[in-house]
PyMOL Python script that loads the backbone (N, CA, C, O; Angstrom):
from pymol import cmd

cmd.read_pdbstr("""\
ATOM      1  N   MET A   1      -3.600   4.379  -1.894  1.00  0.00           N
ATOM      2  CA  MET A   1      -2.443   3.894  -2.665  1.00  0.00           C
ATOM      3  C   MET A   1      -1.804   3.106  -1.051  1.00  0.00           C
ATOM      4  O   MET A   1      -1.497   3.538   0.060  1.00  0.00           O
ATOM      5  N   ILE A   2      -1.840   1.775  -1.709  1.00  0.00           N
ATOM      6  CA  ILE A   2      -1.225   0.846  -0.396  1.00  0.00           C
ATOM      7  C   ILE A   2      -0.209   0.414  -1.025  1.00  0.00           C
ATOM      8  O   ILE A   2      -0.206   0.269  -2.247  1.00  0.00           O
ATOM      9  N   LYS A   3       0.770   0.157  -0.274  1.00  0.00           N
ATOM     10  CA  LYS A   3       2.401  -0.735  -0.660  1.00  0.00           C
ATOM     11  C   LYS A   3       2.184  -2.072  -0.418  1.00  0.00           C
ATOM     12  O   LYS A   3       1.479  -2.510   0.491  1.00  0.00           O
ATOM     13  N   LEU A   4       2.803  -2.737  -1.250  1.00  0.00           N
ATOM     14  CA  LEU A   4       2.751  -4.222  -1.387  1.00  0.00           C
ATOM     15  C   LEU A   4       3.937  -4.873  -1.946  1.00  0.00           C
ATOM     16  O   LEU A   4       4.758  -4.132  -2.487  1.00  0.00           O
ATOM     17  N   VAL A   5       4.218  -6.387  -1.901  1.00  0.00           N
ATOM     18  CA  VAL A   5       5.371  -6.621  -2.355  1.00  0.00           C
ATOM     19  C   VAL A   5       4.960  -7.629  -3.430  1.00  0.00           C
ATOM     20  O   VAL A   5       4.255  -8.457  -2.852  1.00  0.00           O
ATOM     21  N   LYS A   6       5.067  -7.935  -4.677  1.00  0.00           N
ATOM     22  CA  LYS A   6       4.651  -9.178  -5.323  1.00  0.00           C
ATOM     23  C   LYS A   6       5.046 -10.776  -5.151  1.00  0.00           C
ATOM     24  O   LYS A   6       6.221 -10.951  -4.831  1.00  0.00           O
ATOM     25  N   PHE A   7       4.405 -11.729  -5.282  1.00  0.00           N
ATOM     26  CA  PHE A   7       4.580 -12.811  -5.160  1.00  0.00           C
ATOM     27  C   PHE A   7       5.919 -13.092  -5.161  1.00  0.00           C
ATOM     28  O   PHE A   7       6.495 -12.453  -6.041  1.00  0.00           O
ATOM     29  N   GLN A   8       6.754 -13.912  -4.415  1.00  0.00           N
ATOM     30  CA  GLN A   8       8.196 -14.293  -4.288  1.00  0.00           C
ATOM     31  C   GLN A   8       9.430 -13.626  -5.323  1.00  0.00           C
ATOM     32  O   GLN A   8      10.231 -14.011  -6.175  1.00  0.00           O
ATOM     33  N   SER A   9       9.010 -12.383  -4.646  1.00  0.00           N
ATOM     34  CA  SER A   9       9.876 -11.063  -5.338  1.00  0.00           C
ATOM     35  C   SER A   9       9.896 -10.030  -4.076  1.00  0.00           C
ATOM     36  O   SER A   9       9.220  -9.034  -3.821  1.00  0.00           O
ATOM     37  N   LYS A  10      10.740 -10.556  -3.532  1.00  0.00           N
ATOM     38  CA  LYS A  10      10.775  -9.762  -2.123  1.00  0.00           C
ATOM     39  C   LYS A  10      11.414  -8.322  -2.645  1.00  0.00           C
ATOM     40  O   LYS A  10      11.402  -7.579  -1.664  1.00  0.00           O
ATOM     41  N   ASN A  11      11.882  -7.733  -3.615  1.00  0.00           N
ATOM     42  CA  ASN A  11      12.464  -6.705  -4.118  1.00  0.00           C
ATOM     43  C   ASN A  11      11.102  -5.942  -4.760  1.00  0.00           C
ATOM     44  O   ASN A  11      10.729  -4.827  -4.395  1.00  0.00           O
ATOM     45  N   ALA A  12      10.584  -6.575  -5.556  1.00  0.00           N
ATOM     46  CA  ALA A  12       9.267  -6.055  -6.045  1.00  0.00           C
ATOM     47  C   ALA A  12       8.326  -5.186  -5.225  1.00  0.00           C
ATOM     48  O   ALA A  12       7.140  -5.361  -5.505  1.00  0.00           O
ATOM     49  N   GLU A  13       8.577  -4.296  -4.284  1.00  0.00           N
ATOM     50  CA  GLU A  13       7.332  -3.106  -3.940  1.00  0.00           C
ATOM     51  C   GLU A  13       6.674  -2.505  -5.001  1.00  0.00           C
ATOM     52  O   GLU A  13       7.109  -2.163  -6.100  1.00  0.00           O
ATOM     53  N   PHE A  14       5.477  -2.419  -4.483  1.00  0.00           N
ATOM     54  CA  PHE A  14       4.183  -1.828  -5.835  1.00  0.00           C
ATOM     55  C   PHE A  14       3.570  -0.895  -5.333  1.00  0.00           C
ATOM     56  O   PHE A  14       3.026  -1.105  -4.249  1.00  0.00           O
ATOM     57  N   VAL A  15       3.477   0.226  -5.860  1.00  0.00           N
ATOM     58  CA  VAL A  15       1.775   0.591  -4.977  1.00  0.00           C
ATOM     59  C   VAL A  15       0.528   0.174  -5.835  1.00  0.00           C
ATOM     60  O   VAL A  15       0.573   0.268  -7.061  1.00  0.00           O
ATOM     61  N   LEU A  16      -0.474  -0.243  -5.244  1.00  0.00           N
ATOM     62  CA  LEU A  16      -1.804  -0.439  -5.503  1.00  0.00           C
ATOM     63  C   LEU A  16      -2.915   0.767  -5.054  1.00  0.00           C
ATOM     64  O   LEU A  16      -3.171   1.159  -3.915  1.00  0.00           O
ATOM     65  N   ASN A  17      -3.278   1.053  -5.880  1.00  0.00           N
ATOM     66  CA  ASN A  17      -5.045   2.126  -5.913  1.00  0.00           C
ATOM     67  C   ASN A  17      -5.849   1.090  -5.076  1.00  0.00           C
ATOM     68  O   ASN A  17      -6.292   0.123  -5.695  1.00  0.00           O
ATOM     69  N   ALA A  18      -6.019   1.153  -4.129  1.00  0.00           N
ATOM     70  CA  ALA A  18      -6.699   0.276  -3.087  1.00  0.00           C
ATOM     71  C   ALA A  18      -8.418   0.985  -3.300  1.00  0.00           C
ATOM     72  O   ALA A  18      -9.279   0.458  -2.596  1.00  0.00           O
ATOM     73  N   GLU A  19      -8.834   2.051  -4.173  1.00  0.00           N
ATOM     74  CA  GLU A  19     -10.171   1.953  -4.905  1.00  0.00           C
ATOM     75  C   GLU A  19     -10.390   0.706  -5.890  1.00  0.00           C
ATOM     76  O   GLU A  19     -11.536   0.360  -6.175  1.00  0.00           O
ATOM     77  N   LEU A  20      -9.452   0.147  -6.321  1.00  0.00           N
ATOM     78  CA  LEU A  20      -9.310  -0.597  -7.616  1.00  0.00           C
ATOM     79  C   LEU A  20      -9.642  -1.874  -7.052  1.00  0.00           C
ATOM     80  O   LEU A  20      -9.886  -2.676  -7.953  1.00  0.00           O
ATOM     81  N   ILE A  21      -9.770  -2.486  -5.633  1.00  0.00           N
ATOM     82  CA  ILE A  21      -9.828  -3.977  -5.361  1.00  0.00           C
ATOM     83  C   ILE A  21     -11.334  -4.410  -5.256  1.00  0.00           C
ATOM     84  O   ILE A  21     -12.151  -3.719  -4.647  1.00  0.00           O
ATOM     85  N   GLU A  22     -11.624  -5.461  -5.813  1.00  0.00           N
ATOM     86  CA  GLU A  22     -12.848  -6.013  -5.935  1.00  0.00           C
ATOM     87  C   GLU A  22     -12.720  -7.091  -4.942  1.00  0.00           C
ATOM     88  O   GLU A  22     -13.667  -7.176  -4.161  1.00  0.00           O
ATOM     89  N   SER A  23     -11.865  -7.841  -4.816  1.00  0.00           N
ATOM     90  CA  SER A  23     -11.591  -8.838  -3.759  1.00  0.00           C
ATOM     91  C   SER A  23     -10.736  -9.163  -3.556  1.00  0.00           C
ATOM     92  O   SER A  23      -9.842  -8.604  -4.191  1.00  0.00           O
ATOM     93  N   ILE A  24     -10.250 -10.361  -2.486  1.00  0.00           N
ATOM     94  CA  ILE A  24      -8.970 -10.699  -1.869  1.00  0.00           C
ATOM     95  C   ILE A  24      -8.974 -11.900  -0.989  1.00  0.00           C
ATOM     96  O   ILE A  24      -9.309 -12.048   0.186  1.00  0.00           O
ATOM     97  N   GLU A  25      -8.448 -12.815  -2.000  1.00  0.00           N
ATOM     98  CA  GLU A  25      -8.414 -14.403  -1.575  1.00  0.00           C
ATOM     99  C   GLU A  25      -7.206 -14.898  -1.032  1.00  0.00           C
ATOM    100  O   GLU A  25      -6.068 -14.536  -1.330  1.00  0.00           O
ATOM    101  N   GLU A  26      -7.582 -15.846  -0.126  1.00  0.00           N
ATOM    102  CA  GLU A  26      -6.078 -16.835   0.155  1.00  0.00           C
ATOM    103  C   GLU A  26      -6.625 -17.942  -0.556  1.00  0.00           C
ATOM    104  O   GLU A  26      -7.820 -18.236  -0.577  1.00  0.00           O
ATOM    105  N   THR A  27      -5.542 -18.649  -1.240  1.00  0.00           N
ATOM    106  CA  THR A  27      -5.512 -19.656  -1.856  1.00  0.00           C
ATOM    107  C   THR A  27      -4.676 -20.885  -1.797  1.00  0.00           C
ATOM    108  O   THR A  27      -4.873 -21.736  -2.664  1.00  0.00           O
ATOM    109  N   PRO A  28      -3.817 -21.078  -0.938  1.00  0.00           N
ATOM    110  CA  PRO A  28      -3.327 -20.406   0.206  1.00  0.00           C
ATOM    111  C   PRO A  28      -2.504 -19.260  -0.228  1.00  0.00           C
ATOM    112  O   PRO A  28      -1.864 -18.874   0.750  1.00  0.00           O
ATOM    113  N   ASP A  29      -2.293 -18.685  -1.074  1.00  0.00           N
ATOM    114  CA  ASP A  29      -1.862 -17.520  -1.603  1.00  0.00           C
ATOM    115  C   ASP A  29      -2.619 -16.437  -1.505  1.00  0.00           C
ATOM    116  O   ASP A  29      -3.830 -16.558  -1.691  1.00  0.00           O
ATOM    117  N   THR A  30      -1.993 -15.024  -1.162  1.00  0.00           N
ATOM    118  CA  THR A  30      -2.847 -13.907  -1.575  1.00  0.00           C
ATOM    119  C   THR A  30      -3.282 -13.945  -2.820  1.00  0.00           C
ATOM    120  O   THR A  30      -2.420 -14.458  -3.534  1.00  0.00           O
ATOM    121  N   VAL A  31      -4.585 -13.519  -3.630  1.00  0.00           N
ATOM    122  CA  VAL A  31      -4.391 -13.183  -4.850  1.00  0.00           C
ATOM    123  C   VAL A  31      -5.790 -11.871  -4.762  1.00  0.00           C
ATOM    124  O   VAL A  31      -6.931 -12.026  -4.327  1.00  0.00           O
ATOM    125  N   ILE A  32      -5.165 -10.654  -5.335  1.00  0.00           N
ATOM    126  CA  ILE A  32      -6.229  -9.607  -5.460  1.00  0.00           C
ATOM    127  C   ILE A  32      -6.627  -9.427  -6.864  1.00  0.00           C
ATOM    128  O   ILE A  32      -5.988  -9.505  -7.913  1.00  0.00           O
ATOM    129  N   THR A  33      -8.262  -9.080  -6.513  1.00  0.00           N
ATOM    130  CA  THR A  33      -8.600  -9.065  -7.868  1.00  0.00           C
ATOM    131  C   THR A  33      -8.896  -8.096  -7.938  1.00  0.00           C
ATOM    132  O   THR A  33      -9.491  -7.653  -6.956  1.00  0.00           O
ATOM    133  N   LEU A  34      -8.657  -7.113  -9.195  1.00  0.00           N
ATOM    134  CA  LEU A  34      -9.175  -5.577  -9.579  1.00  0.00           C
ATOM    135  C   LEU A  34     -10.607  -5.639 -10.138  1.00  0.00           C
ATOM    136  O   LEU A  34     -11.205  -6.640 -10.534  1.00  0.00           O
ATOM    137  N   VAL A  35     -11.051  -4.317 -10.089  1.00  0.00           N
ATOM    138  CA  VAL A  35     -12.322  -4.436 -10.725  1.00  0.00           C
ATOM    139  C   VAL A  35     -12.423  -4.596 -12.147  1.00  0.00           C
ATOM    140  O   VAL A  35     -13.514  -4.681 -12.710  1.00  0.00           O
ATOM    141  N   ASN A  36     -11.091  -4.650 -12.872  1.00  0.00           N
ATOM    142  CA  ASN A  36     -10.688  -4.815 -14.334  1.00  0.00           C
ATOM    143  C   ASN A  36     -10.739  -5.920 -14.701  1.00  0.00           C
ATOM    144  O   ASN A  36     -10.847  -6.150 -15.905  1.00  0.00           O
ATOM    145  N   GLY A  37     -10.658  -7.238 -13.491  1.00  0.00           N
ATOM    146  CA  GLY A  37     -10.529  -8.525 -13.610  1.00  0.00           C
ATOM    147  C   GLY A  37      -8.888  -9.069 -13.707  1.00  0.00           C
ATOM    148  O   GLY A  37      -8.550 -10.253 -13.700  1.00  0.00           O
ATOM    149  N   LYS A  38      -8.095  -8.047 -13.787  1.00  0.00           N
ATOM    150  CA  LYS A  38      -6.425  -8.606 -13.195  1.00  0.00           C
ATOM    151  C   LYS A  38      -6.455  -9.102 -11.834  1.00  0.00           C
ATOM    152  O   LYS A  38      -7.360  -8.917 -11.021  1.00  0.00           O
ATOM    153  N   LYS A  39      -5.260  -9.822 -11.643  1.00  0.00           N
ATOM    154  CA  LYS A  39      -5.434 -10.826 -10.493  1.00  0.00           C
ATOM    155  C   LYS A  39      -3.777 -10.657 -10.365  1.00  0.00           C
ATOM    156  O   LYS A  39      -2.948 -10.880 -11.246  1.00  0.00           O
ATOM    157  N   ILE A  40      -3.558 -10.214  -9.061  1.00  0.00           N
ATOM    158  CA  ILE A  40      -2.157  -9.708  -8.789  1.00  0.00           C
ATOM    159  C   ILE A  40      -2.115 -10.497  -7.506  1.00  0.00           C
ATOM    160  O   ILE A  40      -3.119 -10.521  -6.795  1.00  0.00           O
ATOM    161  N   LEU A  41      -0.665 -11.354  -7.051  1.00  0.00           N
ATOM    162  CA  LEU A  41      -0.386 -12.355  -6.012  1.00  0.00           C
ATOM    163  C   LEU A  41       0.337 -11.624  -5.368  1.00  0.00           C
ATOM    164  O   LEU A  41       1.028 -10.911  -6.095  1.00  0.00           O
ATOM    165  N   VAL A  42       0.525 -11.445  -4.053  1.00  0.00           N
ATOM    166  CA  VAL A  42       1.107 -10.474  -3.478  1.00  0.00           C
ATOM    167  C   VAL A  42       2.081 -11.674  -2.406  1.00  0.00           C
ATOM    168  O   VAL A  42       2.000 -12.867  -2.698  1.00  0.00           O
ATOM    169  N   GLU A  43       2.800 -11.320  -1.421  1.00  0.00           N
ATOM    170  CA  GLU A  43       3.497 -11.836  -0.049  1.00  0.00           C
ATOM    171  C   GLU A  43       2.731 -11.653   0.977  1.00  0.00           C
ATOM    172  O   GLU A  43       2.778 -12.624   1.733  1.00  0.00           O
ATOM    173  N   GLU A  44       1.698 -10.408   1.505  1.00  0.00           N
ATOM    174  CA  GLU A  44       1.349  -9.991   2.451  1.00  0.00           C
ATOM    175  C   GLU A  44      -0.295 -10.972   2.651  1.00  0.00           C
ATOM    176  O   GLU A  44      -0.926 -11.116   1.604  1.00  0.00           O
ATOM    177  N   SER A  45      -0.705 -11.385   3.513  1.00  0.00           N
ATOM    178  CA  SER A  45      -1.774 -12.070   3.860  1.00  0.00           C
ATOM    179  C   SER A  45      -2.716 -11.439   3.599  1.00  0.00           C
ATOM    180  O   SER A  45      -2.738 -10.209   3.542  1.00  0.00           O
ATOM    181  N   MET A  46      -3.837 -12.338   3.357  1.00  0.00           N
ATOM    182  CA  MET A  46      -5.655 -11.235   3.184  1.00  0.00           C
ATOM    183  C   MET A  46      -5.774 -10.310   4.488  1.00  0.00           C
ATOM    184  O   MET A  46      -6.382  -9.249   4.343  1.00  0.00           O
ATOM    185  N   ALA A  47      -5.232 -10.625   5.781  1.00  0.00           N
ATOM    186  CA  ALA A  47      -5.894  -9.890   6.798  1.00  0.00           C
ATOM    187  C   ALA A  47      -4.863  -8.481   6.678  1.00  0.00           C
ATOM    188  O   ALA A  47      -5.161  -7.317   6.944  1.00  0.00           O
ATOM    189  N   GLU A  48      -3.889  -8.892   6.307  1.00  0.00           N
ATOM    190  CA  GLU A  48      -2.512  -7.622   6.311  1.00  0.00           C
ATOM    191  C   GLU A  48      -3.036  -6.721   5.008  1.00  0.00           C
ATOM    192  O   GLU A  48      -3.217  -5.509   5.119  1.00  0.00           O
ATOM    193  N   VAL A  49      -3.220  -7.316   3.982  1.00  0.00           N
ATOM    194  CA  VAL A  49      -4.087  -6.637   2.618  1.00  0.00           C
ATOM    195  C   VAL A  49      -5.088  -5.673   3.221  1.00  0.00           C
ATOM    196  O   VAL A  49      -5.072  -4.463   2.991  1.00  0.00           O
ATOM    197  N   VAL A  50      -5.970  -6.290   4.015  1.00  0.00           N
ATOM    198  CA  VAL A  50      -7.713  -5.689   4.685  1.00  0.00           C
ATOM    199  C   VAL A  50      -7.046  -4.186   5.780  1.00  0.00           C
ATOM    200  O   VAL A  50      -7.557  -3.090   6.014  1.00  0.00           O
ATOM    201  N   ARG A  51      -5.702  -4.818   6.240  1.00  0.00           N
ATOM    202  CA  ARG A  51      -5.347  -3.582   7.400  1.00  0.00           C
ATOM    203  C   ARG A  51      -5.231  -2.188   6.685  1.00  0.00           C
ATOM    204  O   ARG A  51      -5.837  -1.123   6.807  1.00  0.00           O
ATOM    205  N   ARG A  52      -4.202  -2.633   5.887  1.00  0.00           N
ATOM    206  CA  ARG A  52      -3.592  -1.313   4.906  1.00  0.00           C
ATOM    207  C   ARG A  52      -4.542  -0.858   4.205  1.00  0.00           C
ATOM    208  O   ARG A  52      -4.413   0.358   4.060  1.00  0.00           O
ATOM    209  N   VAL A  53      -5.882  -1.479   3.452  1.00  0.00           N
ATOM    210  CA  VAL A  53      -6.802  -0.679   3.162  1.00  0.00           C
ATOM    211  C   VAL A  53      -7.478  -0.012   4.177  1.00  0.00           C
ATOM    212  O   VAL A  53      -7.909   1.132   4.029  1.00  0.00           O
ATOM    213  N   MET A  54      -7.579  -0.567   5.056  1.00  0.00           N
ATOM    214  CA  MET A  54      -8.376   0.396   6.055  1.00  0.00           C
ATOM    215  C   MET A  54      -7.779   1.454   6.621  1.00  0.00           C
ATOM    216  O   MET A  54      -8.385   2.431   7.061  1.00  0.00           O
ATOM    217  N   ASP A  55      -6.549   1.295   6.629  1.00  0.00           N
ATOM    218  CA  ASP A  55      -5.701   2.393   7.150  1.00  0.00           C
ATOM    219  C   ASP A  55      -5.702   3.419   6.105  1.00  0.00           C
ATOM    220  O   ASP A  55      -5.626   4.608   6.414  1.00  0.00           O
ATOM    221  N   TYR A  56      -5.770   3.093   5.074  1.00  0.00           N
ATOM    222  CA  TYR A  56      -5.415   3.937   4.039  1.00  0.00           C
ATOM    223  C   TYR A  56      -6.954   4.679   4.171  1.00  0.00           C
ATOM    224  O   TYR A  56      -7.029   5.906   4.228  1.00  0.00           O
ATOM    225  N   ARG A  57      -8.059   3.890   4.209  1.00  0.00           N
ATOM    226  CA  ARG A  57      -9.702   5.033   4.208  1.00  0.00           C
ATOM    227  C   ARG A  57      -9.725   5.563   5.238  1.00  0.00           C
ATOM    228  O   ARG A  57     -10.348   6.624   5.275  1.00  0.00           O
ATOM    229  N   ARG A  58      -9.176   5.152   6.301  1.00  0.00           N
ATOM    230  CA  ARG A  58      -9.073   5.714   7.518  1.00  0.00           C
ATOM    231  C   ARG A  58      -7.966   7.409   7.558  1.00  0.00           C
ATOM    232  O   ARG A  58      -8.031   8.395   8.292  1.00  0.00           O
ATOM    233  N   ALA A  59      -7.135   7.086   6.506  1.00  0.00           N
ATOM    234  CA  ALA A  59      -6.575   8.133   6.520  1.00  0.00           C
ATOM    235  C   ALA A  59      -7.193   9.383   5.459  1.00  0.00           C
ATOM    236  O   ALA A  59      -6.831  10.546   5.637  1.00  0.00           O
ATOM    237  N   LEU A  60      -7.918   9.110   4.623  1.00  0.00           N
ATOM    238  CA  LEU A  60      -8.985   9.759   3.559  1.00  0.00           C
ATOM    239  C   LEU A  60     -10.239  10.119   4.402  1.00  0.00           C
ATOM    240  O   LEU A  60     -11.126  10.753   3.830  1.00  0.00           O
ATOM    241  N   GLY A  61     -10.399   9.778   5.703  1.00  0.00           N
ATOM    242  CA  GLY A  61     -12.145  10.499   6.218  1.00  0.00           C
ATOM    243  C   GLY A  61     -12.632   9.053   5.618  1.00  0.00           C
ATOM    244  O   GLY A  61     -13.806   9.334   5.858  1.00  0.00           O
ATOM    245  N   ARG A  62     -12.723   7.836   5.082  1.00  0.00           N
ATOM    246  CA  ARG A  62     -13.582   7.050   4.360  1.00  0.00           C
ATOM    247  C   ARG A  62     -13.915   5.782   4.907  1.00  0.00           C
ATOM    248  O   ARG A  62     -14.101   4.844   4.133  1.00  0.00           O
ATOM    249  N   PHE A  63     -14.019   5.619   6.189  1.00  0.00           N
ATOM    250  CA  PHE A  63     -13.940   4.472   7.192  1.00  0.00           C
ATOM    251  C   PHE A  63     -14.159   4.990   8.679  1.00  0.00           C
ATOM    252  O   PHE A  63     -13.739   6.015   9.215  1.00  0.00           O
ATOM    253  N   GLY A  64     -14.986   3.913   9.199  1.00  0.00           N
ATOM    254  CA  GLY A  64     -15.164   4.373  10.375  1.00  0.00           C
ATOM    255  C   GLY A  64     -13.930   4.019  11.451  1.00  0.00           C
ATOM    256  O   GLY A  64     -13.084   3.129  11.360  1.00  0.00           O
ATOM    257  N   ARG A  65     -14.097   4.905  12.381  1.00  0.00           N
ATOM    258  CA  ARG A  65     -12.923   4.218  13.314  1.00  0.00           C
ATOM    259  C   ARG A  65     -13.426   3.609  14.588  1.00  0.00           C
ATOM    260  O   ARG A  65     -12.640   3.067  15.365  1.00  0.00           O
TER     261      ARG A  65
END
""", "prot")
cmd.dss("prot")
cmd.show_as("cartoon", "prot")
cmd.util.cbc("prot")
cmd.orient("prot")
């Protein structure tokens, strides 16, 4: 699970199951597409979301060091 902030809602933090992410794009806003087709706009950059997913997977032992 990774903590993110919904786009243009500085106080709208939420936790996303990183295993449900299908793709991440910057259009220039960061759009996360989930495996069910739902799209979520977030404040974080694509690089930051990727970093958080990698940290999450490392914590679970699912990603190389």
